[in-house]
Structures are given as C-alpha cells and as structure tokens.
C-alpha positions in Angstrom: -21.0 -35.7 -2.6 -17.6 -35.6 -5.0 -16.1 -32.2 -4.8 -14.2 -31.8 -7.9 -13.7 -28.9 -9.9 -17.1 -27.9 -11.6 -18.1 -28.0 -8.0 -15.4 -25.6 -7.1 -16.1 -23.7 -9.8 -19.8 -23.3 -9.4 -19.2 -22.2 -5.8 -16.9 -19.9 -6.6 -18.9 -18.3 -9.1 -21.1 -16.9 -6.3 -19.8 -13.2 -5.8 -20.9 -13.6 -1.9 -19.4 -16.0 0.2 -21.3 -16.3 3.9 -19.2 -17.8 6.9 -21.9 -20.5 6.8 -21.4 -21.2 3.1 -17.8 -20.9 3.5 -17.5 -23.7 6.5 -20.3 -25.9 5.0 -19.5 -26.2 1.5 -15.6 -26.0 1.2 -14.7 -27.5 4.7 -17.5 -30.2 4.8 -19.2 -28.4 7.7 -17.8 -30.1 11.0 -15.5 -32.6 9.1 -12.4 -30.5 9.5 -11.4 -27.5 11.3 -9.6 -24.6 10.4 -6.4 -25.8 11.5 -6.8 -28.7 9.1 -6.4 -25.8 6.1 -3.9 -26.4 3.7 -1.3 -23.7 4.2 -0.3 -21.6 1.4 2.6 -22.9 -0.8 3.6 -20.4 -2.5 2.6 -16.0 -2.9 -0.6 -15.8 -4.4 -2.1 -12.6 -5.7 -4.6 -10.4 -4.0 -8.0 -11.6 -3.5 -7.0 -15.3 -3.8 -9.2 -17.6 -2.4 -7.6 -20.4 0.9 -4.9 -22.4 -0.9 -6.8 -25.8 -1.4 -9.5 -24.3 -3.5 -6.4 -22.2 -5.4 -4.8 -25.8 -6.2 -8.0 -27.7 -6.9 -9.2 -25.2 -9.5 -6.5 -22.6 -11.0 -5.8 -24.0 -14.3 -2.6 -22.0 -14.8 -4.3 -20.3 -17.9 -2.0 -17.3 -17.3 -5.0 -14.6 -17.8 -4.4 -13.4 -14.9 0.2 -12.8 -15.8 -1.4 -11.2 -18.4 -3.9 -8.5 -17.1 -1.5 -7.6 -14.3 -0.2 -4.3 -15.4 2.8 -4.2 -13.0 4.2 -7.4 -14.5 4.0 -9.0 -10.6 2.2 -12.1 -11.5 3.8 -15.3 -13.0 3.2 -19.1 -13.2 5.2 -21.5 -11.3 4.2 -24.8 -11.2 1.4 -24.2 -13.2 -0.2 -22.0 -10.6 -0.1 -18.1 -10.5 2.2 -16.6 -8.1 2.7 -13.0 -6.9 6.4 -11.8 -6.9 7.0 -8.6 -5.4 10.7 -7.3 -6.1 10.3 -4.5 -8.1 6.7 -2.9 -7.9 4.1 -2.9 -5.6 0.9 -4.2 -6.0 -2.0 -1.5 -6.2 -4.7 -4.1 -5.9 -6.1 -2.8 -8.9 -7.9 -5.7 -9.5 -7.4 -6.4 -13.0 -6.5 -10.1 -12.2 -9.8 -11.0 -10.7 -11.4 -9.9 -14.2 -9.4 -11.7 -16.0 -10.0 -14.9 -13.8 -11.7 -17.4 -15.8 -12.4 -19.7 -13.1 -12.9 -17.3 -10.1 -10.3 -18.5 -8.1 -8.9 -14.6 -8.1 -12.2 -13.0 -7.0 -13.2 -9.6 -5.5 -15.1 -11.0 -2.9 -12.2 -12.6 -1.4 -9.7 -10.6 1.2 -7.2 -7.7 -0.8 -4.5 -9.1 0.9 -1.3 -11.3 -0.4 -0.6 -12.9 2.9 3.1 -11.3 2.6 4.1 -9.2 5.8 7.4 -7.3 5.9 10.4 -8.3 8.0 12.8 -5.4 8.8 16.3 -6.4 8.8 18.6 -5.5 11.4 21.2 -3.3 8.8 18.1 -0.6 8.5 19.2 2.6 9.1 16.7 3.8 11.8 17.8 0.5 14.0 21.1 1.8 13.6 19.8 5.0 14.9 19.7 7.2 11.7 17.0 9.2 11.0 14.7 7.2 8.3 10.9 6.8 7.6 10.8 6.0 4.4 8.9 2.6 5.1 6.6 4.6 7.3 5.8 6.9 4.7 4.8 4.8 2.2 2.8 2.7 3.8 -0.5 2.9 2.7 -2.6 1.3 5.2 0.2 3.0 8.2 0.8 -0.5 9.7 4.4 0.5 10.5 4.9 2.6 13.8 7.8 4.9 14.5 9.5 2.1 16.6 9.2 -0.1 13.2 6.6 -2.8 14.9 4.5 -4.0 12.2 0.5 -4.1 13.0 -0.2 -7.4 10.8 -3.9 -6.6 11.3 -3.4 -3.5 9.2 -1.2 -4.7 6.6 -2.2 -6.2 3.6 1.0 -7.5 1.7 1.6 -5.0 -0.7 5.0 -4.3 -0.8 5.0 -0.5 -0.8 7.6 -0.7 2.5 9.8 -2.6 0.6 9.9 -0.6 -2.7 10.5 2.4 -0.7 13.5 1.2 1.6 16.5 2.5 0.0 18.4 0.4 1.8 16.8 -3.1 0.4 16.4 -3.9 4.3 13.1 -5.3 4.1 12.0 -8.3 3.2 8.6 -9.8 2.6 7.3 -13.1 4.2 4.7 -15.4 3.9 2.4 -15.0 7.0 2.3 -18.2 9.7 
C-alpha cells in the first residue's frame, strides 16, 4: 500500500489514535521499530505528530502561524516551527484548530519536546538565593537543586522566560 499524503491525512483526521493503530498504520506493524523513527529536525509546536508524519503531511499553509496569539510559530523550510524566545507557550490549542492537515492535533501530546538546560552562570548555582525558574514552572518540574524532571516537564518555556539572568536555554530532547 502506497502511503502518500492522502493516506496520512485520512489517518490524522481521526480524533482517537490507539497504540495499535499507531504501530500498524504508521509504522507498518513489525516492519519498523521505534528506534528507526525519524528525529525531529526542528522544534515543532505542541500537539505535533511524529516527525516523519509531520514532514510528510504539513504543507506550510501557515494557518498555525496566524492562529498563534503569542506569535511563537513561524515557517522554516516550509514547515511550522516553534520559537520560545520572548514568551512561553501556554498550550492554548488554537494552532490545532487552525491546522487543516491535522499534523497539529489535540490527540497528540501537549509537549514541545524542549527541555531546560541551566547554565553555569545561574545565580543559584553560584550560591545566591533565587527561585524564579522553580516558581514559574507550572509543572513543578524543577527541584530546589535545579534538577529537571523530564517526565513532568512539557517544554513550555516559562522557566526560560522567568530567568532574569538568561541562564536557561531550551534544548531538544534526545
């Protein structure tokens, strides 16, 4: 069976995606393993499908760009990318409502796949009292020792924006 854009569009138009359907329909059942899944080539907006589907189906229509109230989504290489530089993502979901191809869909995880990395010039690492990143984190994913709980973190960027020392960067998950 040829898996072209129409196939992926039909697959993504379903609101419920089961684990079995994901493995059979998208990954070809036992023909591929998760280790062969394509790594993200850019930072995608939250609620994005896996990278191989995203790059196959997203047509660069820029509807999500127009829908983002915070202006965090742009097109790079004809595909939607997320840039958290001046404001955090609040996961409002407006990009999902605007996406005609359903590559951004509420059925997918609300995660940007970005994780904070705290630099050495962090004042708390230097022994000064500061809790701005911990207090700003809505997921409570940053401990008092500045350890990041990657399971709790959804990559919203609130910690980066709250850091007045610009000591937090957001990096793609491995």
